[in-house]
C-alpha atoms as one frame of an Amber mdcrd trajectory, in Angstrom:
protein
  16.210  78.267  35.721  13.554  79.403  32.861  16.124  78.362  30.586  16.480
  74.605  32.038  12.892  74.052  32.095  12.788  75.528  28.256  15.354  73.193
  27.695  13.315  70.423  29.318  10.005  70.754  27.545  11.883  70.964  24.220
  13.392  67.515  24.660   9.825  66.158  25.606   8.265  67.900  22.441  11.189
  66.228  20.554  11.096  62.525  22.276   7.248  62.821  21.643   7.394  63.205
  18.168  10.041  60.667  17.619   7.559  57.971  18.987   4.556  59.278  16.656
   6.516  59.410  13.660   7.810  56.278  15.098   3.800  54.567  15.964   3.075
  55.537  11.851   6.499  54.588  10.196   5.570  51.106  12.071   2.146  51.136
  10.750   3.106  52.122   7.541   5.666  49.071   7.463   3.332  46.716   8.739
   0.645  47.898   6.196   3.563  47.494   3.554   4.097  43.993   4.437   0.575
  42.920   4.734   0.050  44.236   0.820   2.968  42.267  -0.136   2.047  39.286
   1.941  -1.545  39.946  -0.029   0.007  40.427  -3.809   2.095  37.365  -3.423
  -0.787  35.575  -2.267  -2.400  37.038  -5.812   0.447  36.174  -7.482   0.649
  32.687  -6.949  -2.855  32.429  -7.390  -2.341  33.543 -11.257   0.196  30.840
 -11.627  -1.908  27.853 -11.143  -5.120  26.123 -13.106  -6.301  25.550  -9.465
  -9.443  27.459  -8.455 -11.380  27.165  -5.144 -14.746  25.426  -5.906 -17.232
  23.829  -3.549 -18.596  21.380  -6.299 -15.611  19.043  -5.741 -16.159  15.329
  -6.929 -16.357  12.561  -4.094 -14.581   9.530  -5.580 -14.116   7.089  -2.616
 -16.250   3.644  -3.498 -16.163   1.043  -6.492 -17.239   2.273 -10.265 -17.871
   0.997 -12.901 -16.017   2.585 -15.961 -16.781   2.395 -19.569 -14.851   4.445
 -22.829 -17.272   6.063 -24.510 -16.014   5.309 -27.662 -14.503   1.762 -27.828
 -17.193   0.798 -24.808 -14.086  -1.555 -22.777 -15.436  -1.671 -18.815 -13.389
  -1.226 -16.145 -13.579  -1.328 -12.310 -12.011   1.093 -10.051 -12.025   1.193
  -6.101 -11.012   4.250  -4.848  -9.722   3.925  -0.929  -8.383   6.286   1.753
  -5.491   6.890  -1.165  -5.370   3.109  -2.459  -6.642   2.728  -6.267  -7.041
  -1.023  -7.671  -8.159  -1.375 -11.029  -9.642  -4.435 -12.142  -9.483  -6.024
  -8.791  -5.661  -6.353  -8.650  -3.645  -3.715 -10.145  -2.490  -1.565  -6.990
  -2.283   2.624  -7.493  -2.009   5.081  -5.446  -3.889   8.203  -5.724  -4.674
  12.401  -4.099  -7.655  14.553  -4.878  -6.381  18.035  -5.183  -7.800  20.693
  -2.564  -9.172  22.728  -5.704 -10.959  22.445  -9.476  -8.911  23.458 -12.160
  -9.741  26.153 -14.403 -11.633  24.014 -16.875 -13.988  22.652 -13.730 -12.817
  19.352 -13.430 -11.588  17.582  -9.983  -8.151  16.549 -10.568  -7.273  13.286
  -8.844  -3.601  12.443  -9.263  -2.466   8.683  -9.855   0.753   7.067  -8.808
   2.274   3.771  -9.592   4.294   1.948  -7.492   7.683   3.593 -10.036   6.324
   6.741  -8.602   5.122   7.560 -11.949   2.097   9.911 -12.079  -0.847  10.484
 -14.101  -4.158  12.272 -13.500  -7.548  11.686 -13.736  -9.669  14.728 -14.248
 -13.377  14.348 -13.409 -16.686  16.450 -13.749 -20.905  15.433 -12.763 -22.464
  14.873  -9.981 -23.473  12.045  -7.400 -23.177   8.616  -8.756 -22.931   9.412
 -12.570 -19.388  11.105 -13.458 -17.341  11.733 -16.932 -13.447  11.747 -16.730
 -10.646  11.236 -18.975  -7.149  10.377 -18.157  -3.603  12.664 -18.952  -0.815
  10.338 -19.060   2.517  10.945 -19.998   3.635  14.534 -22.222   0.195  14.657
 -22.055   0.550  15.110 -18.426   3.517  17.060 -18.588   1.450  19.602 -21.016
  -1.439  20.040 -18.223   1.094  20.703 -15.812   2.400  23.387 -17.468  -0.786
  25.383 -19.100  -3.728  23.656 -17.930  -4.244  21.775 -21.275  -6.719  19.186
 -21.524  -6.172  16.214 -24.552  -8.893  15.439 -26.601  -9.213  11.839 -25.457
 -11.612   9.126 -25.475 -14.026  10.026 -22.704 -14.600   7.964 -19.867 -18.284
   7.146 -18.087 -17.742   6.220 -14.306 -20.752   4.917 -12.249 -21.279   3.735
  -9.012 -21.592   0.534  -7.752 -23.394   0.151  -4.445 -22.784  -3.326  -3.558
 -19.514  -3.869  -5.869 -15.935  -5.496  -4.942 -13.376  -3.592  -5.250 -10.594
  -5.955  -5.210  -9.794  -9.398  -4.653  -8.281  -8.693  -0.943 -11.493  -7.519
   0.001 -13.494 -10.671  -1.224 -10.360 -12.931   0.080 -10.629 -10.578   3.638
 -14.705 -11.599   3.711 -14.329 -15.206   2.866 -11.615 -15.358   5.766 -13.177
 -13.916   8.532 -16.644 -15.818   7.634 -14.461 -19.264   8.238 -12.528 -17.783
  11.289 -16.213 -16.688  12.771 -16.155 -19.656  15.233 -19.740 -19.333  15.432
 -20.132 -20.464  12.476 -20.344 -24.792  11.632 -18.074 -24.468   8.539 -15.053
 -22.886  10.690 -14.637 -26.635  11.607 -14.294 -27.430   7.978 -10.639 -25.645
   7.490  -7.244 -26.291   8.800  -5.631 -22.718   8.441  -1.650 -23.976   8.913
  -2.278 -25.430   5.674  -3.881 -22.443   4.182  -2.080 -20.020   1.619  -3.266
 -16.829   0.902  -1.396 -16.674  -1.920  -3.022 -19.418  -3.687  -6.001 -17.400
  -4.574  -6.425 -15.993  -7.980  -8.979 -13.985 -10.099 -11.399 -16.166 -12.254
 -12.297 -12.744 -15.060 -14.919 -14.131 -16.835 -16.980 -14.817 -13.585 -16.366
 -11.088 -12.121 -18.511  -8.349 -12.558 -20.446  -5.770 -10.657 -21.756  -7.298
  -6.784 -19.807 -10.905  -8.110 -16.180 -12.021  -7.432 -15.296 -15.506  -8.640
 -12.196 -16.254  -7.228 -10.090 -20.009  -7.671  -7.713 -21.522  -4.963  -4.920
 -24.060  -6.236  -4.183 -26.988  -3.677  -0.621 -26.347  -1.947   0.362 -29.330
  -4.418  -0.016 -27.014  -7.806  -2.702 -29.529  -8.804  -6.446 -29.208  -8.885
  -8.313 -26.978  -6.703 -11.527 -25.458  -6.200 -13.510 -21.907  -6.584 -15.277
 -19.694  -4.450 -18.465 -17.223  -5.834 -18.789 -14.154  -3.632 -22.144 -12.239
  -4.463 -22.482  -8.754  -2.386 -25.987  -7.600  -1.435 -26.735  -4.765   0.951
 -26.828  -6.555   4.309 -25.728  -9.957   3.020 -23.152 -12.069   0.948 -23.709
 -14.963  -0.570 -21.158 -17.522  -0.668 -21.236 -20.636  -3.148 -18.369 -23.426
  -3.155 -17.504 -25.174  -6.001 -15.557 -28.712  -4.694 -13.339 -28.979  -7.943
 -12.182 -27.364 -10.999 -14.004 -29.429 -12.775 -17.441 -28.597 -10.425 -17.500
 -24.415 -12.141 -19.640 -23.308 -13.160 -22.480 -25.693 -13.285 -22.141 -28.037
  -9.934 -22.162 -26.277  -6.971 -21.391 -27.814  -3.629 -22.510 -25.571  -0.802
 -24.082 -21.886  -0.451 -23.817 -19.961   2.146 -26.130 -16.382   3.041 -23.304
 -14.467   5.947 -24.221 -11.131   7.562 -22.243  -8.674   5.994 -21.522  -6.853
   9.457 -20.264 -10.018  11.981 -19.997 -12.397   9.428 -22.379 -15.142  10.389
 -23.922 -17.525   8.515 -27.637 -17.118   8.657 -28.352 -20.096   6.077 -26.631
 -22.974   4.909 -27.166 -25.113   1.799 -26.249 -28.627   0.502 -26.453 -28.062
  -3.008 -25.061 -31.419  -4.057 -27.865 -33.239  -2.143 -30.300 -31.206  -4.201
 -29.355 -33.499  -7.391
């Protein structure tokens, strides 16, 4: 009987020891796995040119860009992943989560053919400085973070700027579709074709955009100029091709929030 008890106690001791060893082994394995994951994360972080930063530039909005050397100006409109340059050229963009090792906010830009390049930005608030990275220089930048020695571009935020031709056309359409406006009676929508609009570059800058509407017959047309302010937009109509830019026919002051005309002027009567 004593032999049986001694054997039973011995087995209990063996099993308990095994459980302790298993617990320690599991704990060690868990620690080893965690250390491996941490090592992989550290290795991953060291192999990229991006690093976490709390000072990432905010790019949303309409910007006036100008080359520091050639002084050439252009308009850039960043809006929820869509970039419009000079009112009509469409691209797509993504602002990378982290800044690169040189302190730039990286904006990856893609055209309709899926070709990518980068805009590198630095600065604060409404004033930024950037450089574009394209073609072979873009491949080199992705490989080792080399920033090309190119022309710097100054970006200044436009508070009331037009970002695209489509934005201005939409505002004009919403004004004429507002049944509270008397001018809503002056258009037959069945004869309206939005693809007949085009932009007038010489009459477009900052908060002013000028559009030309070609008659459906292809002969003649008219001009419209929209000037955006903080709370209202002023729409000026020119009755025919010959009337622009010195002989406007009508002018409407429109509230930005509801497209309601609050002032109408018949300029042709003031001659």
